C-alpha positions as CSV (number, residue, x, y, z in Angstrom):
1,M,-145.9,-77.9,8.5
2,R,-147.1,-74.4,8.6
3,P,-146.8,-72.4,5.3
4,S,-144.6,-69.4,4.8
5,A,-145.8,-66.2,6.5
6,A,-145.1,-64.1,3.5
7,L,-148.7,-64.2,2.2
8,L,-150.6,-61.3,0.7
9,S,-153.4,-59.8,2.7
10,T,-155.8,-60.7,-0.1
11,V,-155.4,-64.3,0.7
12,G,-157.2,-63.7,3.9
13,L,-160.4,-62.7,2.1
14,G,-161.5,-66.3,1.7
15,L,-161.3,-66.8,5.4
16,L,-163.3,-63.6,5.9
17,V,-166.0,-64.9,3.6
18,A,-166.1,-68.1,5.5
19,A,-166.5,-66.2,8.8
20,C,-169.5,-64.4,7.3
21,A,-171.4,-67.7,7.0
22,G,-172.3,-67.3,10.7
23,K,-173.2,-63.7,10.5
24,G,-176.1,-62.7,12.6
25,K,-176.3,-66.1,14.4
26,T,-176.7,-66.4,18.1
27,E,-175.7,-69.4,20.3
28,D,-179.0,-71.1,19.6
29,G,-178.5,-70.7,15.8
30,K,-181.3,-68.1,15.4
31,G,-180.9,-64.7,13.9
32,A,-180.0,-61.8,16.1
33,P,-182.9,-59.6,17.2
34,A,-183.3,-56.4,15.2
35,A,-181.5,-53.4,16.6
36,P,-183.7,-50.7,18.1
37,A,-184.5,-47.7,15.9
38,A,-181.8,-45.0,16.1
39,D,-181.5,-41.3,15.5
40,P,-179.7,-41.0,12.1
41,E,-178.5,-37.5,12.9
42,A,-177.1,-38.5,16.3
43,D,-175.5,-41.5,14.8
44,R,-173.7,-39.4,12.2
45,A,-172.5,-37.0,14.9
46,R,-171.2,-39.8,17.0
47,D,-169.5,-41.5,14.1
48,A,-167.9,-38.2,13.1
49,F,-166.6,-37.6,16.6
50,R,-165.2,-41.2,16.8
51,K,-163.4,-40.8,13.5
52,K,-161.9,-37.5,14.6
53,F,-160.9,-39.0,17.9
54,L,-159.1,-42.0,16.2
55,A,-157.4,-39.7,13.7
56,E,-156.0,-37.7,16.6
57,F,-155.2,-40.7,18.8
58,I,-151.6,-40.5,19.9
59,R,-150.5,-44.1,19.4
60,K,-147.4,-45.5,21.1
61,G,-145.3,-48.5,20.1
62,L,-147.7,-51.1,21.6
63,D,-150.9,-49.7,20.0
64,T,-152.4,-51.6,17.1
65,A,-151.5,-50.1,13.7
66,P,-154.3,-48.3,11.9
67,E,-154.7,-50.8,9.0
68,D,-154.6,-53.7,11.5
69,A,-157.3,-52.0,13.7
70,Q,-159.5,-51.3,10.7
71,F,-159.1,-55.0,9.5
72,L,-160.1,-56.2,13.0
73,R,-163.2,-53.9,12.9
74,L,-164.1,-55.3,9.5
75,L,-163.6,-58.9,10.6
76,V,-165.8,-58.4,13.7
77,A,-168.5,-56.7,11.6
78,A,-168.4,-59.3,8.8
79,S,-168.5,-62.3,11.0
80,G,-171.3,-60.9,13.1
81,A,-169.4,-61.7,16.3
82,K,-171.3,-61.1,19.5
83,R,-168.8,-61.9,22.3
84,G,-165.2,-61.1,21.9
85,V,-162.0,-61.3,23.9
86,E,-158.9,-59.1,23.5
87,V,-155.6,-60.0,25.2
88,G,-153.5,-56.9,25.5
89,S,-155.5,-53.7,25.5
90,F,-152.8,-51.1,25.8
91,K,-154.6,-47.7,25.5
92,G,-157.5,-49.0,23.6
93,Y,-156.9,-48.0,19.9
94,G,-157.7,-51.5,18.7
95,A,-160.5,-52.0,21.3
96,I,-162.2,-48.8,20.0
97,H,-162.2,-50.1,16.5
98,M,-163.5,-53.5,17.5
99,G,-165.9,-52.0,20.0
100,M,-167.6,-50.0,17.2
101,A,-168.2,-53.3,15.3
102,F,-169.4,-55.1,18.4
103,E,-171.7,-52.2,19.2
104,R,-173.3,-52.5,15.7
105,N,-173.6,-56.3,16.2
106,G,-175.3,-55.9,19.5
107,G,-172.3,-57.6,21.2
108,H,-169.7,-57.1,23.8
109,L,-165.9,-57.1,24.0
110,F,-163.8,-58.0,27.1
111,T,-160.3,-56.6,26.8
112,H,-157.6,-57.6,29.2
113,E,-154.7,-55.4,30.3
114,I,-152.0,-56.3,32.8
115,D,-150.9,-52.7,33.7
116,P,-153.5,-51.0,36.0
117,K,-152.5,-47.5,35.0
118,I,-152.7,-48.3,31.3
119,A,-156.0,-50.1,31.9
120,D,-157.4,-46.9,33.4
121,E,-156.3,-44.9,30.3
122,C,-158.0,-47.5,28.1
123,R,-161.3,-47.2,30.1
124,E,-161.1,-43.4,29.8
125,N,-160.6,-43.5,26.1
126,L,-163.5,-45.9,25.6
127,K,-165.7,-43.6,27.7
128,K,-164.8,-40.6,25.6
129,V,-166.1,-42.3,22.5
130,G,-169.2,-43.8,24.2
131,L,-168.2,-47.4,24.2
132,E,-167.9,-48.0,27.9
133,K,-171.1,-50.2,27.8
134,T,-169.9,-52.2,24.9
135,V,-166.3,-52.8,26.0
136,T,-165.3,-54.1,29.4
137,V,-161.6,-53.5,30.5
138,V,-160.4,-56.4,32.7
139,T,-157.3,-55.5,34.7
140,G,-154.7,-58.2,35.5
141,D,-152.5,-60.9,34.0
142,A,-154.5,-62.6,31.3
143,L,-153.1,-66.0,32.3
144,Q,-155.3,-65.5,35.4
145,T,-158.1,-63.3,34.2
146,L,-159.0,-65.5,31.2
147,R,-159.8,-68.3,33.6
148,Q,-162.6,-66.2,35.0
149,L,-164.4,-65.7,31.7
150,E,-168.0,-67.0,31.7
151,G,-170.1,-67.9,28.7
152,T,-169.0,-68.6,25.1
153,F,-167.1,-66.5,22.6
154,D,-166.9,-66.1,18.9
155,F,-164.0,-63.7,18.4
156,V,-160.5,-63.5,20.0
157,F,-157.6,-61.0,19.4
158,I,-154.3,-61.8,21.0
159,D,-151.6,-59.1,21.2
160,A,-149.6,-59.6,24.4
161,K,-146.6,-61.6,25.6
162,K,-145.6,-63.5,22.4
163,D,-144.3,-66.7,24.0
164,D,-147.6,-67.1,25.9
165,Y,-149.9,-67.0,22.8
166,L,-150.7,-70.7,22.9
167,K,-151.4,-70.5,26.7
168,Y,-153.9,-67.7,26.0
169,L,-155.6,-69.7,23.3
170,K,-155.8,-72.8,25.5
171,L,-157.5,-70.8,28.2
172,V,-160.3,-69.5,26.0
173,E,-160.5,-72.6,23.6
174,P,-163.1,-74.5,25.7
175,K,-165.4,-71.4,25.5
176,L,-165.1,-70.9,21.7
177,M,-168.1,-71.6,19.5
178,P,-167.8,-73.3,16.2
179,G,-167.2,-70.6,13.6
180,A,-165.2,-68.5,16.0
181,V,-162.4,-66.3,14.6
182,I,-159.0,-66.0,16.4
183,V,-156.5,-63.3,15.4
184,A,-152.9,-63.3,16.6
185,D,-150.8,-60.2,16.0
186,N,-147.1,-60.0,15.2
187,T,-146.9,-63.5,13.8
188,I,-144.3,-62.6,11.1
189,R,-141.9,-60.5,13.0
190,S,-142.2,-62.5,16.3
191,A,-142.7,-66.0,14.7
192,K,-139.7,-67.4,16.5
193,A,-141.2,-66.5,19.9
194,M,-144.4,-68.5,19.2
195,P,-143.6,-71.6,17.2
196,D,-145.9,-73.7,19.4
197,Y,-148.9,-71.4,18.7
198,L,-148.3,-71.3,15.0
199,D,-147.8,-75.0,14.7
200,Y,-151.0,-75.6,16.7
201,V,-153.3,-73.4,14.7
202,F,-151.9,-74.5,11.3
203,Q,-151.8,-78.2,12.0
204,S,-154.9,-78.8,14.2
205,P,-157.8,-80.3,12.2
206,D,-160.2,-78.1,14.2
207,Y,-158.7,-74.9,12.7
208,E,-158.1,-73.2,9.4
209,S,-155.4,-70.5,9.4
210,V,-153.8,-67.9,7.2
211,T,-151.1,-65.3,7.8
212,I,-151.7,-61.9,6.3
213,R,-150.2,-58.5,6.1
214,A,-152.6,-55.6,6.8
215,S,-150.4,-52.8,8.1
216,M,-148.2,-50.8,5.8
217,E,-146.2,-49.2,8.6
218,K,-144.4,-52.3,9.9
219,N,-142.9,-55.4,8.4
220,D,-145.3,-57.7,10.2
221,G,-148.6,-59.4,10.0
222,M,-151.4,-61.3,11.7
223,T,-152.5,-64.9,11.7
224,V,-156.3,-65.3,11.3
225,T,-157.7,-68.6,12.4
226,Y,-161.2,-70.0,11.8
227,K,-162.6,-72.6,14.2
228,R,-164.2,-75.3,12.1
229,R,-165.9,-77.2,14.9
């Protein structure tokens, strides 16, 4: 039986530490190659522009909340994730946050958006902050586009049709590496729409899960899952 969702966000720190155990590891188990030398002044200017862009980002109802997006960025950075999947891009607020961490890790994020017009807006926003080479926007129904993914992945963020969460996970599950982190959004407020997903990630011996509250602007939370094997 899955535990109560009313958990403090600090409970998730143990899972975050566990994720860090694989930091910097590639598929062959070796450390990631050192990043090329960068221009510190250019980096500071880029980071300042991105911070300003995010602060002025006009979020709509479907965009990731600021605290949630920051938590995702921290989780990607701390876990050393190299290949990520996002299901449900909307206009890219969350993808930008995660993309910055994937960029630092030398990795790549594939974000899936069903609405072509919104997908174009997401691409444009990513281009504005210089992340178009780090984040690929895939247009189409994720129940179809996820089938076309190639390679392995170590990070997944699901924030789309709530009663399809388990279907999304099942499509990427064969491609997940041991130590992968899966984050599902809205698992407190929309728990009744995804009982199959929550039961699966809390009861499967292959996973360790915890539900946390990151955002202060909504009465909701995320379920963070660590793939043990």
